[in-house]
N, C-alpha and C positions, 0 to 999 in steps of 0.2 A: 582259572574257571572261578566262578563265584555262585552262591545263592542266587536265587532269581526271585524269590518273593517270600513272603510270610515273615515271621519274626526275628528270621537271620539275614532279611534281603539285603543284598551286597556286600557280605561278609567273603573274604577271599578264603579261597580252598587251595591247599597245599597239595600239589601233583607229584607223580613219579617220573623221573627223566627216563627218556627213552624210549622204545617202541614196544616194548612189552605190554605196555596197559593202554587200552583205547578208551579214554573216560566217554559219557555220553555226551555231546556237546550242549554248550548252554543253550541254543535254541529248540534242539530235539529235547532235551527236558523241558522247557517253558512248554512247548507243545504238547507233551505227554501230561505234565499237570493240569494244562488248562482243560482236556479233555475230562482229568479226573473232578475237576472241580471241587466243591465243598465235602465230594466222599470221602475226604482222607481225616477227617478231624475222627479226632481220638481211634484212629483203626490200628492194627498190630501189623507189622510189615516185615518180611524176611528177603533180602537182599542177596541175589545170588551174584557169584562173579564180581562181587562188590565194588574193587578197585581200590579207588580213594576215598568212595562214599557217597559220592555227587549224589545219586538218586536217594538213596534212604535219609540222607542230611536234608536233602529238599523237602521229602516227605515230613521229617520231624518240622522244619521251619514253617512249614504249612498247616501242620496241626496234628500229625500222628502221634499217637501215645508212646508207641515204642519201636525198634528197627533192630531186628537181629541181623549183623551183616557176615555171608562167609566168602571169604577169600583165601587162596591157597599162598599166593605169593608173598615173601618174608617182605621184600620192600614197599609192597603194596599195602600193607597191614600195617608196617610202621608209619607210612604216611596216613593211613585211616585213622589211626588210633590217637595221632598229632592232631588231625582234624577234628576230632571228636573231642578232644580234651582242651584245645584252643576256642572251640565253640560252647565247652560248658553242657555237652550233653552225652558225658559218660554214663549218669543215671539212667537215661533214656535207652541206651543200649548195649548191644554184648555183641562181641567181635569172635568169630570162629574162625582160627587159621587150619583151616583143613579142607579137603577135597570135598566137592560138592554132592558126592554119592555118599560118601562117610556123614556129611553134614546132615542129610536130609533123614538118613537112619537114625542118627542120634537125638535129632530133634523130633522126630516122630515116635522113639521109646519114651522121650519125656512127655510126651503128651500134649506138645505146641499146638496150638492153632492161629493160622493167620488169615487176615481178610484181604491182604495184596502180597502176591507174591512177584517179585521183580526179578527176572535173571539177563543178565547181559553176558552170554556165553561169546568165547570168540567167534567171530565170524567165519563162515566157512568150516564149521567144525559138527561134528557128530552129536551134538549136545541135545540138541532138540528132542527127539526121541525118547533120550534117557530122562530128559525132565517130564515130559507130558506123560510118559508110561511107566514109570517110577510108581509103585505101589504107596509109598512116602507120600509123595507130592498127593496123593486121594485124602490121607489122613491129616497132613499140614494144611490143607486148604479149609477151613471153615467152610458151614453150607452155603455160604454167599460167597466165599471166596474166589478172588479172579487171579490167573496168572498172566502176568504181561510177560513176554518173551520181545526183546529187541534183536533186532537181525537185521542184515545191509538188505535193502530196498530190493537188490538184485535177485537174493536168494528165495528159492520159491517158498510158499509158508505151508505148513502141514493143516488139516481142515479137523481132524479128530483121532485122537488116537486116546484109549483106555481109559473109558468114562469123562475124558475131556471134550470139549468142542471150541472151535475157534469162533468167536461170535462176531470178532471187530476186526478189522487191520485198518491201522493209520499209517500213512507214510507222509515224513518230511524230509526232503531232499533225498539224501540216499540211505536213510536210516528208516525202519518200518516197526512198528510195535504191533505183536499180535495177543489179543486179549483171547485167553480161553476161561470157560466156567465149567462147572461141573455139568453133565449130563441130566436133565431133569428125569425125577425119578416117575413123573405123574405121566399118565397115558392118555 
């Protein structure tokens, strides 16, 4: 794995050995960030199920102001912290080693707001409803915030849940990304 573009382009990322972590492939990350374009500059990110941090690190490389990473697995957080240290990103990042539900609650209590929330939950899991039905997600997304959820392309997407609606889906090989935004309050 490597950083695809931006200030850290070409830098190698450490990865976790074994099947417990499924990192977003270089190709899928490149496609995702090509869709996001310059909208990344100076934004605040939350990377859920962060694994080794490849997506959040890519965001910083392309100009994001900061990223909060949430990952529960000890081996993954150790590799994530090593990647952040090796790349000199410790001051722009925060790593929370805890369950995603607990992290969402804690960040909402702190009053955190994010422009982009990226989630890469385990494929074929029940995490999608947890993410889009979470009242904390409503609080954490800024007024124009976007939640992007990675899933297996073969899995069915959700279209609308608890004040968030799916606005776009992009598929790259076996990976799909669903964009969710807050429902408009305008009539």
